[in-house]
N, C-alpha and C positions, 0 to 999 in steps of 0.2 A: 504494500499499498504505500503510496506517494505520503511524503511528509507535509502535511498543510501549509507548515511554517517555513519549508524551504522554498524561498524565491529565487532572489538575485544579490548579490554582495553590493553594498554601497558601493556606488561609481568613485568615491574618494579612495577606497581602500584597493580597489584596482589599480587605480591611476599608481598609487604609492606602490604596490607591487610590481608594476610595468617599470617604473624609476628605478627600482633597487634591480631589476633583472638587466635594464637596460647600461647601467653602471658596468655589469661585467661584461657585457658583450660590446660596447661603443668604446669605453675607457681603457687607457692602457694599465697594465699592472704596475706596483702591486694595488689591489682592490679594498677598498676600506671595509668592504660588507661583501661576501660571495654569498648572493642568495638568488637562484632561480627557481626555487620551489614554489614562491608564489606567482610567478608565470606560470607555472604548470598546472597552479590550482585555478587561476583566472581563465587561461585557456582562451585568449582574445583572437586567435586566428592569426594567419601567416602575414597579414599586413599589419600587425600591430604598431611596428615601429614607425610606420607613416600617419598613424594618429596625430592629431594636430595637438595634442598634449605632451606628444613625444618629440616635437619638432619645432616647437615655440620658439621665438627668441628668446637667450636666455635661460633656458632648459638646462643647459650642462649644468648651472649655478643651483638650480633649485633641486636636481638629482643628486648633488652633490651633498646638499644641504639634508637630504633624505636619508643617505646613507650614512651620513656622519651623526646624525641623532638616533639613529639605529646603532650604530657602533659604540657611541658613548653609553648609552644605555646598558647595554650588553656586557661593556667592560666593568659598568658599576655593579651590575648585578653579579659578575663574576669575583669582583673586588670585596663585594659584602659578604659572599658567600662563604669566601675564605677567612672571614672574620666572623663566622658563623649564622649569619641570617639563613632562614631555609623557606621564606616564600616571597613570591615575584608575583606582582598584580600589573596586568596591561589591561588598562583603562582604554576602549575603544579600539580592540586588538585588530578587528579588521582580518587581514590575510597575514597576520604576522606569524612566521614560521620558527621563532626561536626554539620552541620545545623540540621540533622535528631536527633541528641544525645544532642543535649545542646538547646533545647526549651525556656528554660529560660532566654536566651539571645537573642532570637528572636525578642523581643519585642522592643530591645534597639540598636542592632547592625545588619546590613544588610551585608550578607555574599555574595561575589562575588568569583566564581569557575573559575578560569582560566586554559583553557588546550587544547588539541586538540579536533578538531570537531569532529572525529570519536570516541574517548574515550567518549567525552561528550553524543554525542547521544548512544550510548550503554549504559552509566550509567543511562541515563534518563529514557530509555526503562527498564533496570533493576529495578529500583526505583518504576515504575509503575507495573510491574509484581507483586513486592512485597506489593503492596498496599500502599505504601507511596503517599500520597497526594502531589500537586506541594505547597511549603512553601512560603508564602508572602515574606519572609526574604532571600531567597536565588536565587541567580540570577547566570545562567550559562553563560561563558563568552567564546566560542568558537574562538581559535586563531590558525589559519594556520602558525605556525611558519615556516614548510618548503617553504611555498610559500612567507616567508619576511612578515608577518603580524606586526604590530605594537600592542602589548599587552596591551599599553597604551591608543591606540587610540580605541580598541575595548571595554576597560574597560569603557573609556569615553562614548563611544555610549550605553552602556549597563545600563547608568545612575550613574554610579559613580561620586561623586561631588568632582573635584579636589582641591576646596577651602576649604573643609573640612578633619580634620585629620583623619587617618586611620592607622590602623595593618596591614601590608603586610608582609606575610610568605612565604619564599621559602625552603623548608625542602627536601633533598634528591635530590637535583637538580644540585648544581653549580658543580660538579666533571664531569656533562656530558656535559659541555658549555665550549667554549673556554675562554681563559682569557678576550679577548676583549668583549666579551658576556655579561661576568660576571660584568666587568666593565661598559658596557652600562646600565646594572641593576641597579646597585648602582647609576649611575648618576640619571635614571630616578627616582628611588625610592627616593633620595635625594631631589628633585624637589617637593616632595608631601608637603601639607601644615604644617605649623610648628604644633607640638605637635604631628606629625606622628612618628611610629617606624617601621623598617625593620629587620625582623628575618630571617636569613639563616644559615643554616648549611652548613658546609664544612669538606672536609677531609684532614688529614694532609699527607704530603709527607711520606714515606716507611721509609724514614732514621731517622725520629723522632719516630718512634714507638718501643716497645720492641718487642724479636723476635717472641714471641707467637701470638702478634697482628698484627704483619706485616706478620705472615704466612697467617693469616685469610683474612687481606686485600688483598694480593697477590691472593688469592684463590677466592675473590670476584672478585677483576681485570680480571682476566682469565674468569670466567664467564660471567661478564659483556661485554668482549669483544666477546666472543664467541656468544654472543645474538645479536650482533650490536649493542651495545650501550656501547664503550669503555668509561673509566673514561678518561677525557681529562686534567682537571684543579685540581691540589692540591696545598694547602697552608700552610704555616706556620702561625700560629695565629696572629702575630704581622704583618706578610706582608699584610694580609686581612684587619685587621684594620686600618692600613696605608692607604689604598686602597680606605677605607670607606671614610676616612676623607678627601682625595685630592677629592674623586666624590662630596665635598659638604655636608656631614652630620656635623651637630655641634658635636655629640658626637659620639663616636664607644666603645663598649666594648667586649671584648671576655669572654664568658661562657665555662668554661671547664666541661668535663663528671664528673670531681670530685665533681663540683659545682651541677651538677644535682643528683649525686649519694646521696650526703648528704642530699639533699631536697626531692628526692622521694624513694629512697631506703637505708636508715639508718636503721639497726637494722634487717634485713632481716637475717631469719636463713638458709636461702638456698643460702646466697652470691651472687645472683644475683646483676649486677651494669653493666652501659654501659662501655666499653672499650674505649681507648682514641682516637680511629681512627677519630671520628666524634666530632666536636667542634661547637660553635656557635657564630655567629658575631650577638649582637644587635645592633643598629645604629639609632640615633634617629636626627629627624630635628629641 
């Protein structure tokens, strides 16, 4: 019997998966992230590299941001796992493939993927079709945000231990949420057990960007609005850092694309590096 919730994945989740694969296929080695499983899940057809969102002006920087943020979070999870953290929560997981690609962490870190029920049902079906067995360290947490579901309640119902520290990541999500929703997420994450860390990307306001990067972000904003998922919240780094401290975090730091470029893109002959538009907030409980 067909799963009534198994529809299609969110288009933004597919786009991110394709950009990650395009980094492997189009950019020179060494690759910041080696992930073509998301492409296999999406199964976009043979002409996918000719899509407008794969060829638009400035797309090289966009995919650099996408792989840099994924690598940064994965390195953070590995670092915290070595220090004894045993839980990793992916908010808005989409077509994330960490659980499949990093089995060496599976014996020490339980991965909780939080997303809309339809997207998760579709993803689980595609994983099965590709021959990927259910992993003991991977837990899917369907949350119907449109119906007012609480991701925290669904997470704890799924076996998350609120008394144990965790890494919680939210990448490529904050711009789609209202400021009130972002603050609510910060407050909930700040209530995690001591030793927990919350890592979230955010986009900067247009007036803080250089003209060429502003043009790319304006194009992204137009495309997002046309797709029915407009960008709602943009932040200056210090404003979001202060919001995290006000929400109850003990520490909050801003990680810039320049820092990611130095860590992951130094010495590349092709000049690939993430632009300034997307930044990181890393807050600790």
